[in-house]
C-alpha positions in Angstrom: -56.9 129.4 -140.3 -54.4 126.5 -139.9 -55.7 126.0 -136.4 -59.3 125.7 -137.7 -58.2 123.2 -140.4 -56.4 121.1 -137.9 -59.5 120.9 -135.8 -61.8 119.9 -138.7 -63.3 123.3 -139.6 -62.7 123.3 -143.4 -65.1 126.2 -144.1 -64.1 129.8 -143.5 -65.5 133.2 -143.7 -63.4 135.4 -146.0 -64.7 139.0 -145.8 -62.6 140.6 -148.4 -61.1 139.4 -151.7 -57.6 140.3 -150.4 -57.9 137.4 -147.9 -58.3 134.8 -150.6 -54.7 134.3 -151.6 -53.6 133.6 -148.1 -56.5 131.2 -147.6 -55.6 129.3 -150.8 -52.0 129.1 -149.8 -52.8 127.9 -146.3 -55.3 125.3 -147.5 -52.9 124.0 -150.1 -50.1 123.8 -147.6 -52.3 122.1 -145.0 -53.5 119.5 -147.5 -50.0 118.8 -149.0 -48.4 118.4 -145.6 -47.7 114.7 -145.3 -49.4 113.8 -148.6 -46.6 111.4 -149.7 -47.0 109.5 -146.5 -50.8 109.4 -146.9 -50.5 108.1 -150.5 -48.0 105.4 -149.4 -50.3 104.3 -146.6 -53.2 104.0 -149.1 -51.1 102.1 -151.5 -50.0 99.7 -148.7 -53.7 99.2 -147.8 -54.6 98.5 -151.4 -51.7 96.0 -151.6 -52.6 94.5 -148.2 -49.1 95.1 -146.9 -47.8 97.0 -143.8 -47.4 100.7 -144.6 -44.7 103.0 -143.6 -43.4 102.0 -140.2 -44.7 98.4 -140.6 -48.2 99.3 -139.5 -51.4 97.9 -141.1 -54.0 100.6 -141.9 -57.5 100.0 -140.5 -60.7 100.8 -142.4 -61.6 104.0 -140.4 -58.1 105.4 -141.1 -58.5 104.5 -144.8 -61.7 106.5 -145.0 -60.0 109.5 -143.3 -57.0 109.3 -145.6 -59.2 109.0 -148.7 -61.3 112.0 -147.6 -58.2 114.1 -147.2 -56.8 113.0 -150.6 -60.2 113.7 -152.2 -60.2 117.2 -150.6 -56.8 117.9 -152.0 -57.8 116.7 -155.5 -61.1 118.7 -155.4 -59.4 122.0 -154.5 -56.6 121.5 -157.0 -53.7 121.0 -154.6 -53.1 117.5 -156.1 -54.1 116.3 -159.5 -56.2 113.2 -159.8 -53.5 111.6 -161.8 -51.0 112.2 -159.0 -53.4 110.7 -156.5 -54.0 107.6 -158.7 -50.3 107.2 -159.3 -49.4 107.6 -155.6 -52.1 105.2 -154.3 -52.5 102.7 -157.1 -56.3 103.2 -156.8 -58.5 104.0 -159.8 -60.9 107.0 -159.9 -63.9 105.1 -158.5 -61.9 103.7 -155.6 -60.6 107.2 -154.7 -64.3 108.4 -154.5 -65.4 105.6 -152.1 -67.2 107.2 -149.2 
């Protein structure tokens, strides 16, 4: 399951209700892995300053980071308030496609 998530396959095929707890735990762990760094990079982008490691974030990376944060918010791994506090972005900015 983690292998599939790493390669961009976010949809799975659970055949039995007993598989759901392990799927939820894996998805949450996958989305939370590196979340603080992602939030810091988005905050740096918003502030137009270099992010962690002194690197500026490009627009394509911002879209990918926002998509991952949105996925975490939508599945409940992170609250919208945590995402807003971590990035400094408002709700509308978090939903930019």
